[in-house]
C-alpha positions as MATLAB code, in Angstrom:
seq = 'MYVGLSEDQRAILDALDALARPWQDAPVHDAPLVATSAEFEAALGEGGFLDVAADPDLGTATAAVVVERLARLPFAVEAAARAFFGPVIGGTASPVCLIDGTRTPRMVRHLTAGATVIVVEDAGVTCFTASDSQLRAEPESLFAFPMATLLDIPAQRAALTITPDEARTRWRAAVAAEAAGLLAAALASTCSHLSEREQFGRKLATFQALRHRLAEAQVRTNGLYWMAMKAAATLDPADAAMAVWHAQESARVCVYDFHQFLGAMGMTLEHPLHFWTYRLKALVGELGGRGANAAAAADAIWG';
ca = [
     170.064    1.572   63.001;
     173.138    3.095   64.593;
     173.533    6.659   64.470;
     176.375    7.337   66.797;
     179.439    9.343   65.726;
     182.208    7.518   63.749;
     185.670    7.932   64.281;
     185.872   10.139   61.022;
     182.814   12.377   62.469;
     184.609   12.508   65.804;
     188.169   13.785   64.058;
     186.073   16.082   61.948;
     184.327   17.723   65.055;
     187.821   18.043   67.062;
     189.080   19.814   64.058;
     185.866   22.051   63.558;
     185.696   22.832   67.307;
     189.705   24.180   67.444;
     188.561   26.076   64.272;
     185.514   27.872   65.417;
     187.167   28.050   69.096;
     187.859   32.155   68.586;
     183.942   32.449   67.610;
     182.310   30.555   70.504;
     181.643   33.435   72.745;
     178.782   35.340   72.061;
     179.077   39.182   71.788;
     176.849   40.743   74.474;
     175.680   44.273   75.631;
     176.136   46.164   72.145;
     175.727   42.844   70.334;
     174.039   43.236   66.639;
     170.910   41.642   66.031;
     172.636   39.751   63.162;
     176.082   38.224   64.163;
     178.389   37.128   61.127;
     182.021   36.395   60.395;
     183.395   36.764   56.813;
     186.684   35.445   58.408;
     185.278   32.759   60.005;
     183.249   31.539   57.105;
     186.456   31.835   54.648;
     188.189   29.567   57.141;
     185.359   27.156   57.188;
     185.552   26.876   53.176;
     189.040   26.434   53.238;
     188.943   23.861   55.578;
     186.267   21.646   53.182;
     184.171   21.352   56.321;
     180.862   21.955   54.178;
     182.017   19.336   51.416;
     181.968   16.436   53.430;
     178.690   15.327   51.745;
     180.612   14.998   48.626;
     182.541   11.977   50.215;
     180.796    8.546   49.842;
     182.374    7.486   53.036;
     181.071   10.380   54.838;
     177.673   11.544   53.072;
     174.689   13.655   54.460;
     175.224   11.837   57.689;
     178.424   13.695   58.345;
     177.067   16.829   56.962;
     174.319   16.841   59.598;
     177.187   16.549   62.335;
     178.835   19.610   60.962;
     175.548   21.458   60.293;
     174.342   20.762   63.770;
     177.775   21.940   65.511;
     178.061   24.916   63.398;
     174.137   25.962   64.509;
     175.595   26.309   68.280;
     177.861   29.230   67.565;
     176.246   32.874   68.056;
     177.618   33.568   64.582;
     175.256   32.643   61.697;
     176.895   30.625   59.190;
     175.368   29.378   55.961;
     175.964   25.730   56.040;
     173.217   23.665   56.004;
     172.023   24.308   52.455;
     175.585   24.328   51.168;
     176.369   21.078   53.067;
     173.262   18.884   51.734;
     173.040   20.369   48.378;
     176.788   20.838   47.370;
     177.180   17.359   45.743;
     173.790   18.192   43.777;
     174.783   21.215   42.282;
     178.803   19.893   41.889;
     179.847   22.298   44.651;
     180.133   25.911   45.434;
     181.860   28.213   47.248;
     179.003   30.588   47.426;
     176.075   30.852   49.696;
     173.173   28.264   48.752;
     169.689   29.390   49.257;
     166.663   27.290   48.743;
     163.056   28.636   47.966;
     159.880   26.749   47.450;
     158.857   27.942   43.783;
     155.207   26.775   44.541;
     154.968   29.692   47.158;
     154.803   33.213   46.832;
     158.720   34.576   47.264;
     159.511   36.305   50.694;
     162.867   36.819   52.756;
     165.516   34.075   52.164;
     168.089   33.276   54.679;
     171.607   34.228   53.492;
     170.434   35.558   50.134;
     173.315   37.604   48.740;
     174.268   38.436   45.065;
     176.190   35.577   43.909;
     174.510   33.069   45.688;
     173.246   29.931   44.130;
     169.407   29.705   44.628;
     167.756   26.378   44.397;
     164.067   26.298   43.288;
     162.217   23.619   44.082;
     158.673   23.250   42.396;
     156.491   20.161   41.777;
     157.717   20.157   38.205;
     161.428   19.886   38.983;
     164.277   21.326   40.636;
     166.367   24.216   39.128;
     168.967   26.759   40.055;
     170.240   30.203   39.394;
     172.689   32.608   40.642;
     171.219   35.659   42.163;
     172.064   39.304   41.290;
     171.727   42.396   42.784;
     168.964   43.447   40.968;
     166.913   40.600   41.855;
     166.716   40.819   45.725;
     166.433   43.638   48.427;
     168.371   43.481   51.542;
     166.390   42.915   54.797;
     168.918   44.677   57.557;
     165.980   45.154   60.012;
     165.038   41.482   59.709;
     164.141   40.138   63.446;
     165.243   36.612   62.454;
     168.968   37.123   63.275;
     169.928   35.577   59.935;
     171.438   37.673   57.160;
     168.250   38.037   54.774;
     166.906   39.472   51.764;
     164.080   39.634   50.013;
     164.019   37.770   46.671;
     162.120   39.978   44.095;
     162.445   37.899   41.039;
     162.535   34.456   39.910;
     164.377   34.381   36.375;
     162.615   32.146   33.721;
     165.686   30.565   32.418;
     167.092   28.478   35.101;
     169.515   25.299   34.711;
     167.899   22.059   35.669;
     169.321   20.061   38.551;
     169.407   15.990   38.409;
     167.127   15.601   41.393;
     163.658   15.016   42.141;
     161.437   17.393   43.806;
     160.534   15.022   46.487;
     164.529   14.162   46.746;
     165.068   17.998   47.231;
     162.623   18.627   49.866;
     163.839   15.627   51.988;
     167.421   16.802   51.620;
     166.190   20.253   52.749;
     164.190   19.072   55.688;
     167.070   17.028   56.865;
     168.881   20.291   56.642;
     166.573   22.145   58.690;
     166.310   19.511   61.390;
     169.952   19.355   61.647;
     170.243   23.153   62.003;
     167.453   23.568   64.345;
     168.713   20.778   66.769;
     172.072   22.979   67.073;
     170.193   26.077   67.611;
     167.827   24.279   70.027;
     170.791   22.741   72.246;
     172.516   26.456   72.356;
     169.446   27.974   73.636;
     168.810   25.474   76.150;
     172.622   25.766   77.586;
     172.589   29.545   77.426;
     168.933   29.486   79.428;
     170.512   27.084   82.005;
     173.812   29.100   82.248;
     171.584   32.267   83.278;
     169.430   30.251   85.702;
     172.697   28.715   87.246;
     173.920   31.956   87.949;
     170.630   34.192   88.467;
     169.567   34.448   92.390;
     165.659   35.186   93.396;
     164.711   34.894   96.983;
     167.966   33.750   98.176;
     168.382   30.947   95.779;
     169.457   30.243   92.266;
     166.513   30.051   89.931;
     167.842   26.881   88.771;
     166.807   25.066   92.060;
     163.113   25.980   91.553;
     161.201   22.726   91.065;
     158.704   24.339   88.358;
     161.484   25.761   86.398;
     163.464   22.387   86.448;
     160.392   20.434   85.509;
     159.979   22.353   82.352;
     163.841   22.481   81.544;
     164.004   18.681   81.856;
     161.132   18.570   78.890;
     163.255   20.848   76.959;
     166.122   18.676   77.311;
     164.247   15.562   76.153;
     162.843   17.459   73.271;
     166.360   18.758   72.279;
     167.793   15.154   72.781;
     164.897   13.576   70.465;
     165.316   16.264   68.020;
     169.169   15.543   67.573;
     168.945   11.840   67.063;
     165.654   12.513   64.687;
     167.991   14.983   62.623;
     170.746   12.566   62.467;
     168.905    9.450   61.540;
     167.114   11.668   58.627;
     170.361   13.044   57.394;
     171.608    9.018   57.345;
     168.740    7.871   55.737;
     167.371   10.643   53.400;
     164.020    8.767   54.133;
     161.041   11.226   53.165;
     159.326   10.126   56.476;
     162.327   10.505   58.748;
     163.011   13.622   57.104;
     159.491   14.933   57.593;
     158.819   13.885   61.261;
     162.424   15.344   62.281;
     161.513   18.686   60.923;
     158.048   18.719   62.147;
     159.550   17.806   65.593;
     162.031   20.846   65.267;
     159.377   23.254   64.197;
     156.767   21.801   67.272;
     159.716   22.205   69.935;
     160.780   25.526   68.849;
     157.459   26.761   69.366;
     157.270   25.503   72.794;
     160.741   26.067   74.072;
     161.509   29.263   72.845;
     158.414   30.547   74.741;
     159.879   29.019   77.923;
     163.350   30.159   77.419;
     162.624   33.919   77.061;
     159.935   33.648   80.248;
     162.821   31.868   82.412;
     164.840   34.930   81.555;
     162.506   37.220   82.898;
     163.322   40.931   81.933;
     166.520   39.992   80.517;
     164.793   37.543   77.911;
     163.236   40.664   76.326;
     166.507   42.590   75.610;
     169.263   41.838   73.093;
     171.955   42.434   75.971;
     171.638   38.400   76.510;
     172.886   36.360   73.531;
     169.643   33.932   73.854;
     168.187   35.800   70.777;
     170.970   34.391   68.721;
     169.773   31.107   68.851;
     165.734   31.416   69.390;
     165.214   34.403   66.901;
     166.682   31.802   64.272;
     164.496   29.286   65.453;
     161.630   31.454   64.724;
     162.945   31.700   60.864;
     162.989   28.008   60.943;
     159.622   27.350   62.083;
     158.251   28.616   58.822;
     160.464   26.578   56.408;
     158.982   24.358   54.318;
     155.347   25.582   54.775;
     155.566   25.460   58.306;
     154.351   22.662   61.149;
     151.194   21.759   59.382;
     152.630   21.273   56.073;
     155.524   19.008   57.215;
     153.060   17.168   59.770;
     151.082   16.553   56.705;
     154.304   15.380   54.756;
     155.046   13.002   57.599;
     151.869   11.614   57.467;
     151.745   10.936   53.527;
     155.157    9.656   53.730;
     154.205    6.861   56.389;
     151.046    6.081   55.411;
     150.943    7.053   51.676;
];
């Protein structure tokens, strides 16, 4: 299948890039571990960029394009769940959070009071609006996302007209698209540092050992992008499971290399690399992690 960008998607990306331009530069030196911008999120919502999946001519394929591009920004934006599940819940201007009801509740990305929490269980998919009493903010989280711990899942929840398998497929496609943007941004940040930093009178980027590993990271990044775009376009369970598994496996391999390449700078918060790599660490554990998603891919392919 052809998964290149359409004219509409290119126009949307151009408009999105113009809107995001003031937020493209990462804060450095005294940068916070979690970088957010309420102003940018409001502008994003007003522009309707997260509602594209509701348009039958755009759908989840375009949602993935938007999510991938937003994930490249240093500022964390709640986009993936809202873009992919907006049509399922009838649209919302509040954050959307996803939790696996079959597992013990834990820290949830972008969870705030007023957020729509979608609970995916084997028996069905439900949702509720989170209140202050149901969550505990985690300001010291090391994942570079705004996070909170969900303390209670209410018994009374609204049922959604989507099956658990369909919900998990959308969830996997959303995570894959977000991871694709994060990995691309982390790789670009690493390459920029290696192109400027000198050792033994040479730019680090000229050392063959580093170039080989950067090439492997580029191959993984490119592969993840196209797998994520295909998964979003088809919403096929096998495509989605393979894409998110590849995302989590690539994050495991590449994040280690990126921080090693930066040396001592890679162990500090003075360089913006952590904005993308720490977020990738959070995505590695979603939907049960690499093992669960590899098993889901095998089940979807071979039954």
